[in-house]
Kinemage of the C-alpha trace (Angstrom):
@kinemage 1
@onewidth
@group {chain A} dominant
@subgroup {mainchain}
@vectorlist {calphas} color= white
{ca met a 1} P -44.224 25.151 2.035
{ca ile a 2} L -45.123 24.845 -2.175
{ca gly a 3} L -45.046 22.063 -3.945
{ca val a 4} L -44.004 22.953 -7.235
{ca val a 5} L -44.685 20.144 -10.610
{ca leu a 6} L -42.763 20.979 -13.579
{ca ala a 7} L -44.047 19.816 -16.354
{ca gly a 8} L -42.267 22.159 -19.229
{ca gly a 9} L -40.596 18.560 -20.962
{ca lys a 10} L -40.780 17.334 -24.735
{ca ser a 11} L -40.917 13.674 -23.536
{ca ser a 12} L -39.172 12.825 -26.576
{ca arg a 13} L -37.346 9.674 -25.441
{ca phe a 14} L -41.089 8.620 -24.156
{ca gly a 15} L -43.259 9.582 -27.660
{ca gly a 16} L -46.001 11.573 -26.456
{ca glu a 17} L -46.676 13.443 -23.911
{ca lys a 18} L -46.207 11.306 -21.382
{ca leu a 19} L -47.302 13.216 -18.030
{ca leu a 20} L -50.792 12.673 -19.204
{ca tyr a 21} L -49.935 8.835 -20.135
{ca lys a 22} L -52.470 7.221 -18.320
{ca ile a 23} L -51.132 4.676 -15.540
{ca asn a 24} L -54.216 2.757 -13.173
{ca gly a 25} L -56.306 5.330 -15.007
{ca lys a 26} L -54.299 8.011 -13.535
{ca pro a 27} L -52.747 11.083 -15.600
{ca leu a 28} L -48.677 9.885 -14.684
{ca ile a 29} L -48.431 13.838 -13.231
{ca leu a 30} L -51.588 12.775 -10.980
{ca his a 31} L -49.548 10.089 -9.101
{ca thr a 32} L -46.733 12.378 -8.894
{ca ile a 33} L -48.988 15.051 -7.227
{ca glu a 34} L -51.593 12.844 -5.340
{ca arg a 35} L -47.825 11.412 -3.009
{ca leu a 36} L -46.651 15.087 -3.169
{ca leu a 37} L -49.348 16.423 -1.410
{ca asn a 38} L -49.635 13.727 1.345
{ca ala a 39} L -46.270 15.179 2.282
{ca lys a 40} L -46.867 17.194 5.692
{ca lys a 41} L -44.744 19.898 5.105
{ca ile a 42} L -46.285 20.303 1.324
{ca glu a 43} L -49.060 23.369 2.198
{ca glu a 44} L -50.049 23.351 -2.391
{ca ile a 45} L -49.475 22.291 -5.060
{ca ala a 46} L -49.107 24.399 -8.103
{ca ile a 47} L -47.417 23.104 -12.180
{ca val a 48} L -44.613 25.039 -14.072
{ca thr a 49} L -45.271 24.172 -17.473
{ca ser a 50} L -44.839 25.696 -21.204
{ca lys a 51} L -47.430 27.592 -22.621
{ca glu a 52} L -48.256 25.123 -25.261
{ca lys a 53} L -49.164 22.558 -22.440
{ca met a 54} L -50.895 25.089 -19.885
{ca lys a 55} L -54.238 24.268 -20.887
{ca ser a 56} L -53.874 20.391 -20.512
{ca phe a 57} L -52.729 20.702 -16.905
{ca glu a 58} L -54.747 23.528 -16.007
{ca lys a 59} L -57.354 20.371 -16.260
{ca leu a 60} L -55.931 18.775 -13.734
{ca gly a 61} L -57.658 21.808 -11.075
{ca phe a 62} L -54.381 22.978 -9.722
{ca ser a 63} L -52.092 26.277 -9.934
{ca val a 64} L -50.521 26.349 -13.283
{ca val a 65} L -47.676 28.749 -13.899
{ca val a 66} L -45.790 29.383 -17.423
{ca asp a 67} L -42.234 29.304 -17.314
{ca lys a 68} L -41.401 31.775 -19.901
{ca leu a 69} L -37.835 31.223 -20.324
{ca lys a 70} L -37.691 27.676 -22.036
{ca ile a 71} L -34.458 27.023 -20.797
{ca gly a 72} L -34.895 24.232 -19.207
{ca pro a 73} L -34.691 22.531 -16.011
{ca ile a 74} L -33.185 26.586 -14.074
{ca gly a 75} L -35.570 28.248 -15.824
{ca gly a 76} L -38.505 26.235 -14.190
{ca val a 77} L -36.994 26.905 -10.751
{ca tyr a 78} L -36.620 30.116 -11.621
{ca thr a 79} L -40.222 30.018 -12.149
{ca ala a 80} L -41.040 28.339 -9.085
{ca ile a 81} L -39.043 30.558 -6.931
{ca ser a 82} L -40.417 34.108 -9.048
{ca asn a 83} L -43.944 32.949 -8.356
{ca phe a 84} L -44.036 31.341 -4.954
{ca ala a 85} L -40.842 32.163 -2.844
{ca asp a 86} L -39.275 28.727 -1.122
{ca val a 87} L -40.684 25.890 -3.077
{ca phe a 88} L -39.497 22.264 -2.943
{ca val a 89} L -39.442 21.352 -6.695
{ca val a 90} L -40.091 17.831 -8.255
{ca ala a 91} L -40.267 16.535 -12.020
{ca gly a 92} L -43.840 15.571 -13.115
{ca asp a 93} L -42.733 11.965 -14.026
{ca met a 94} L -41.562 11.033 -10.775
{ca pro a 95} L -44.724 8.690 -9.569
{ca leu a 96} L -42.776 7.265 -6.550
{ca val a 97} L -42.291 10.744 -4.816
{ca asn a 98} L -42.060 9.339 -1.376
{ca pro a 99} L -44.361 12.003 0.792
{ca lys a 100} L -42.311 10.944 4.123
{ca phe a 101} L -38.542 12.182 2.514
{ca val a 102} L -40.113 15.331 1.462
{ca asp a 103} L -41.019 16.531 4.491
{ca trp a 104} L -37.312 14.682 5.782
{ca ile a 105} L -35.749 17.290 3.212
{ca val a 106} L -37.251 20.337 4.001
{ca glu a 107} L -36.696 19.781 7.583
{ca lys a 108} L -33.267 19.640 6.639
{ca phe a 109} L -33.765 22.789 4.429
{ca his a 110} L -35.006 24.745 7.252
{ca glu a 111} L -32.487 23.279 9.935
{ca ser a 112} L -29.207 24.125 7.589
{ca asn a 113} L -30.881 27.871 6.573
{ca ala a 114} L -28.945 27.018 3.693
{ca leu a 115} L -29.994 27.932 -0.262
{ca val a 116} L -30.900 24.381 -1.569
{ca cys a 117} L -31.030 21.532 -0.709
{ca val a 118} L -30.352 19.001 -2.481
{ca pro a 119} L -29.867 14.965 -2.328
{ca lys a 120} L -26.797 13.848 -3.749
{ca trp a 121} L -25.388 10.537 -5.129
{ca lys a 122} L -21.343 9.631 -4.596
{ca asn a 123} L -20.159 10.049 -7.904
{ca gly a 124} L -21.127 13.929 -7.724
{ca tyr a 125} L -24.326 13.465 -9.313
{ca leu a 126} L -27.065 15.523 -7.625
{ca glu a 127} L -31.054 15.621 -7.995
{ca pro a 128} L -32.400 18.843 -8.400
{ca leu a 129} L -35.516 18.239 -9.574
{ca his a 130} L -36.349 16.556 -5.895
{ca ala a 131} L -35.366 19.219 -3.961
{ca ala a 132} L -36.160 22.434 -1.556
{ca tyr a 133} L -34.660 25.715 -2.474
{ca ser a 134} L -35.212 29.441 -1.138
{ca gln a 135} L -36.279 32.763 -2.284
{ca asp a 136} L -33.114 33.580 -1.966
{ca phe a 137} L -31.625 31.219 -4.504
{ca leu a 138} L -33.396 33.243 -7.000
{ca glu a 139} L -30.770 36.143 -7.580
{ca met a 140} L -27.564 33.563 -7.903
{ca ile a 141} L -29.722 31.866 -10.689
{ca lys a 142} L -30.487 35.150 -12.201
{ca arg a 143} L -27.247 36.166 -12.434
{ca gln a 144} L -26.271 32.573 -14.270
{ca ile a 145} L -29.388 32.702 -16.459
{ca glu a 146} L -28.389 36.228 -17.171
{ca lys a 147} L -24.018 34.721 -18.328
{ca gly a 148} L -26.026 32.367 -20.653
{ca glu a 149} L -24.504 29.292 -18.156
{ca tyr a 150} L -28.126 27.213 -17.653
{ca met a 151} L -26.430 24.355 -15.802
{ca leu a 152} L -28.816 24.231 -12.404
{ca gly a 153} L -26.037 21.990 -10.718
{ca lys a 154} L -23.484 25.042 -11.324
{ca ala a 155} L -26.096 27.789 -9.011
{ca ile a 156} L -26.236 24.921 -7.102
{ca arg a 157} L -22.706 23.859 -5.952
{ca ala a 158} L -22.481 28.064 -5.778
{ca ser a 159} L -24.637 28.368 -3.113
{ca ser a 160} L -23.139 26.122 -0.115
{ca pro a 161} L -26.396 23.628 -0.525
{ca cys a 162} L -26.953 21.316 1.863
{ca tyr a 163} L -26.258 17.792 0.482
{ca ile a 164} L -28.341 14.332 1.275
{ca lys a 165} L -26.197 11.904 1.197
{ca ile a 166} L -28.555 9.161 -1.380
{ca glu a 167} L -26.679 6.023 -0.486
{ca ser a 168} L -27.441 6.445 3.430
{ca leu a 169} L -30.854 6.834 2.708
{ca pro a 170} L -33.406 4.014 2.747
{ca leu a 171} L -34.241 1.819 -0.180
{ca glu a 172} L -38.110 3.376 -0.230
{ca trp a 173} L -36.641 6.584 -0.250
{ca gln a 174} L -34.257 6.380 -3.233
{ca glu a 175} L -37.108 4.710 -4.828
{ca ser a 176} L -38.414 8.578 -4.723
{ca leu a 177} L -36.170 10.395 -7.272
{ca phe a 178} L -36.854 7.169 -9.904
{ca asn a 179} L -38.298 9.238 -12.751
{ca ile a 180} L -40.213 7.795 -16.466
{ca asn a 181} L -37.551 8.803 -19.698
{ca ala a 182} L -39.645 6.402 -21.962
{ca lys a 183} L -41.888 3.524 -21.868
{ca ser a 184} L -39.946 0.343 -20.811
{ca asp a 185} L -39.564 2.788 -17.678
{ca leu a 186} L -43.100 1.878 -16.607
{ca lys a 187} L -42.341 -1.910 -16.070
{ca lys a 188} L -39.637 -1.109 -13.280
{ca ile a 189} L -42.493 1.049 -11.714
{ca lys a 190} L -43.951 -2.751 -10.940
{ca gly a 191} L -40.983 -3.667 -9.103
{ca leu a 192} L -40.991 -1.031 -7.077
{ca ser a 193} L -43.366 0.572 -4.981
{ca arg a 194} L -46.764 0.456 -6.422
{ca val a 195} L -48.301 3.374 -8.257
C-alpha cells in the first residue's frame, strides 16, 4: 500500500510552514514520513501538497503530487486515491505515527473489504487523516465534491466503513493520532514517545 502524507495546509495557527519546521534537526514532515516508512505494509511514500509548496517538498526526495482542488482534506484524499489507488493517508504534522498501528489498520482494512478503515473516538469523532482508503471510495468522494460538500467525515460515514475504536487501543497507538497545530504543541511531544 502507498503511504500518502497530506501537506497542503496553511499552518496559520503555527505561524510559518510547520511541516518544514525542524525538530531535532529534521523537518517535522520527515519525522512523520520516516515512521510511516517503518510500517511493513507501506511500500512507498508520496506527498500531496499545493502547487505553491511543491518545490519545497520535492527537495525531501519523495514523490510529490499537487492537489489542484484546494478544498481541504477531502481534496487531498481525492488526489491521493486518484493517483495511487488504495492508500494509507496521514497528515504531515503527525510525528508520532506508530508503524505497528498503521500495519494493524491496513490489516483490518483488507479483512473488512470496507471502502475506508478509520479510527473513531467514543464521541463519534473520526480520524480521517490516519486511515486506509480503497480506490473504490473515489466515486463516492467525487459525487460529494461535485455537490459542493467538502466534509470528508460525511463521505466516510456514508461508505459503511470499518471503524477502529480508539479508546480500546494501547496508549502508544493512541499517541499516533497526535498532531501539531501550534508551536506550543511541540512541548507536548516531550511527554509522549520520543521524536
